[in-house]
N, C-alpha and C positions, 0 to 999 in steps of 0.2 A: 636428492631421492624423483623418482618419477612418479609419473597418476598410478601406473600398474601397480607399484605398492604400495597404494594409501588403503588403510583395512577399510574394508564395509560393513555396512552402509555405511556412503559419506555426500557430502553436498560438495561438490566440485564447481568453483566458479572460475570460469574464464576469464585470464585479468583482460585480455584484450578485447574482446564483446563487451565487458564493466565497461571498460572506458570509453567504448563507442557508444553506447547504450544513454552513459551521463550527456556526453559532449552533444549526442543530437540531440536528446530531449533540450539543453539549455539553448542551441542554437537555436530550435522550432520555437524557441518561449522569444527567444532574442527577436525574432523574428515577427512574430506576432503582438511587440509591443507590451509584453506579459512581464509581470515578475514569476519567477518558476520560487515555489516554495512545494519540494516535495515529501512524497507521505513515509516516512522510516518506518513504519508499519511492514514494510515486505520483505526489510534486509534487517532491520533491528542490531544494525553495526554500528558503531564511532566512526570509523576507519572509512564507511560506503558513505556515510554522512557528511565526512570530512571532503572526499572527491567532489562531491554534490555541490557543497557549499565556494568551492575552491575555482566549480567551473562554471560558477554564474548565479546559482540559487538566494535567495536571500534570506534565508531561513530555514526550515525545517518543520512538519507539520506532525506531533506523535497523537493517539489514541489514547491512550494512557497514561497517567502519572508518572508509574516506574518508570516509563520509557524517556519521558520526558529529563526524568532526574540523573539516568543512564548519560543522555544525551546532553545533560548540563556538566556532568562530574566528567566529560572528554573534551568541552572546552565549547562546547557549540553555543551563543551569544544571542541569538533569537529563534526563540522556539513558540510554537502556538497548541496546546491542547485544545485539539478539535473535537472535542466528546463532552456530554456533560458533567459537570462537577456536582455532585450531587451530597450533601452528609455532611458535618462537621471534621470529620477526621481528614478527610479528602482536600476539603476547602483550606482546612489549616496547612496542606502539606503543597499547595498550590501556592499558598503566602509567603510560607519560606523557601518556596522555590523562586514565588518574584523576586527577594531579597537579595537575591545572587544572581539573577537571570539580566543580563541588562536590556535587553525585549524579551518580556514573557505576555502571552494573551491568552484567553480561554475561550469556546463559544459557550454562549445562552441561548435558550430559548424558548424560557417562561420564568414570568415574573416573580413567581417564589421563588425559584432558582439563583434569578440574578440581584434579589433583592440580601438574599444571605451571602453573598459574596462578598456584596457590599460592606452589608455589616461587619461582618468581619475585618472587611480591608479596613472600614474606617475607625474599629476597634483599636488596629495595628500601627496607624500611622498609616494606613497603604491605599496606593491608586491601583488599580489592576485595568488591563487593555481590555475589550471584551468586544467579540465579532459574534451576529448575531445572526443563528441559524432560520434558516427562513426554507417549507415546501414549496421545494420544487417539482412537484412528481416523482419523488423515489420513494415515499408515503411510508417515510423512517421516523425521523426526527424534525421541526423545524417549527417553527410560528406560522400561522398562516399568513399569504403575502397583500398587499396591501391594507386598509383600516387598522387592521387587528397589528399589525406589525407594525405603523406610524404610531399607534396609541401606546405600545409596548416599548420602541427605543424613547418616545418622547418623557416614559415612565422615568426610563431608565438618565436621561439628559437631565431633567426635572428633579429629583428626586431618589438618586442613589448617585451619591459622592465619590462612592469606592469604584465608581467605574468610568473608566473611560471611552465613549461610543467609538469605534472606528471606521466598522463596515458590515458587511454583509456574505455570508457564505451559504453556499447553498450545493447543490447535489442533485445533476438534472436526471429524471425518473426514466427518460427513453431512448438512453445513450448504449446502456450493453442489453437493449429485449430483440433487436438484430443485429445479423452478419452484415446488413446492405448498407451499403455507405452511405446511400441515398438517407435512408431511414435513422441512421446514426448520426446524421448532423442533421434531420428535420430534433429530432430529441436532443441534441444538446445545445441548440437554438432556442429549444422551445425550454427549456429547463433555467437557459439564461435569461429568455425575454423575462420569465418572472422576477427574476432577483435585481434586472435591468428598472424594469417598471417601477418597482419599488424605488429602487435608487432616485429614481428619478423624483416619485412622491415625498418622498424625506427631500429633496433639496428642493422640491418646490415648498415644503413649508419649513424651510430655513434648516435645517439641518444636514450638516457635511457629511459626507459618506465617501472617504475615504480609500476603503477597500471594499471590490466585489469580486470574489473568490468561489470557482467552480474547480470542477477537476475530477477526472479519471482516467486513466493509461486510454484507453477505449477514445476516450472523448478528446484525446491531446492532439488529432488529428488534425481536429477543428479550431486551436485556437485562435488563427486568422480568420476566421468568420464568426468571434463572438464578439460583437460591436460592443462596448460599454463595460465588460468584465476584463479586468485590470492583473488580476491575479491568478494562477491554476496549479493545481495538489494533484499531480499523478504519483503512484506509489511504484507499478509490479512493472514498469519498462527496468525499472535498473538490470533484475533478472528475467525478466518473463517468465512465460508459461504456454500452457495446450488452454487453456481455457480463453484468454486474449489473444491466442494466435486462431485461435478456429474464430475470433471475432474479426479478424484483418487486424490488429492493433500493430501486430508483429508478426516478424516473420519467425518460422521454428526454427532456423538460421541466426537470428539475431538472440535466441536464448541463449543469457549469460549462463546459467546453472541449470548442473545435471545431478541426476541422482546416481552412484556408482556402486554399484552392485552386484553378486559375484552369485552365481548357480551353484549352488548347493545342493541339490537334490533332480537327480532324474529319477525315472522310473527304468526297473530293469525289464518289463517286456518287451518285445520283438519292435513291435510299431509303437512307440509311449506318445501321447495324449496332451501330457502336457510337460513342464517342469518348472521348478522352485528356485527362487533367488531367495537373497536376506534382506530385502526392502519389503517389509510388511507396513501396515498400517500404521502401525509407530514413529515410520520413515515418511510414505508416501501420502498418510490421511486417506479419509475415506469421500475426498469431496469428488465428484464428477464432473467433465467436460462438457460443455454444452454439444457437442458434436463426435466427441471425437470419444470411442470406448472406452471401459477400463478406467482405471487408477494411475496409470502412467504410460510412456508409450516408449518405445525402445529405441533410441536413434539409432545404430547398426542394423536394426531391422521394424522398419516405423508399422510394418502390417501387423506384428505383434505388442501384447501391452500387457501391462498386469490386470488378471483378470478375478480376482482374488487374494486378497489381503487380510489376513488374520494378522496377530501382534507385530508378529518376527517371520511371517512367509510369505513370500510371491507365489501366488499361482499362475501359470502365464501357460494357455490355451493355445497347441500348436494346431495350425491346418491339415488336415488326413496330407502325409506324403512329404511334410516337412517333417527334420530331422531338428530333436534340439542341439542345444551347444554342448559342448562337453563341459564335463565337473570342475569346476571351478575359475570354469573364464567369469570373463566382468567385462559388464558393459553398462553402457551409459542410458538414462531413462529420464525424458524428457514429465516435469512434474505439471499434473493438472492446476492446481493453486500454487502459487508458489508462496507465498504470504505463509499456508499453513506450515506448507513443509518446512521451508526456514526456524518457524516459532519452536517446531517441534526437538529440534536439533541442537545441537552446541559449539558446533566451530563451522565454519565454512574453507578449505583446501581451497589454493588459491594455486592457481595453476596458468603458465605461458608454455604455451603448445605442450608439451611433455614432462615440462619441469615443473616440480613443485618450489614454488615462489616464495609463499604465506601459508600459516594459519591463521583463520581471523575467529578469533570468540564471536561470540553473538549473544554481545552482555544485555542486549534486551530484551530476549526470546521468554517468555512464559510472565511478562508482567505484565498479573492477570489485572491490576488494583494499583 
């Protein structure tokens, strides 16, 4: 089967680019002296997680329990759910998972949450590793740094026997705010300093902190500059997207995933000002990139973008004087935000050159809980 024969709209992965991206990030981590724990929210596909592990990743990061359950069923043995687990139903699922995953960890950022997990674990005769999230400028989740963080970890160590404190996790706040490399580096270092200063405070108070874990695809370029951080969690690097290409995290040529789409309508008037493809919002999503216009950029014609996306229709504005492609033409589109695009799809068509070599199910797509 050839790429042109794939029914559209479809997500197509270039296997050679995928392998390059996986190997390049693994090498980057090794050179920085860091463990690599990629976030699977981008690809949600067990076979890609297995490729990352074989390339040297120590384990994987998941956002939701549903993702973790899929990855555990596929044989991944080191899983960290880096997301608040709140409510007895989710705590039960977490602890069930921890019974058969050899290395299982979860993130906490509040005493009430942590105590609920600990109490449930004790009642079941279990103990689970926890990473404590620190607020490092991203202003989303996380315990405040310094003394509040120290007091929280002391409480975990002293009075939560169902938990085993492992370390600190953070998300730098300034890394993705600018495309300027100097500003990105400063943002990444600022987040790392908040985490490592608090780790030093913990150690000064006799609390061992095994792991200090940061991570983002744009920030991964600066791993070697993050003294005291020993683990990193990038996600989108495996497939790439316009959002991070605009930030300079990778080139467009490195992007391993494209959306294959077909021209399904061309206006009949003498000088058409647009054409329509079959990749609408259900495929490309409504995510806007940082600087590139539209909802997706055409690989063959990078000056054109999907400008209007209803559910099933992608409208493409044509510059004056430019002729539209012929009805039935198949075109490749670079996605704006690959994690959203993958989450809305069911499979990845894998190609080498023009040959289709595999069809991989996206088994952890749409795992909202």
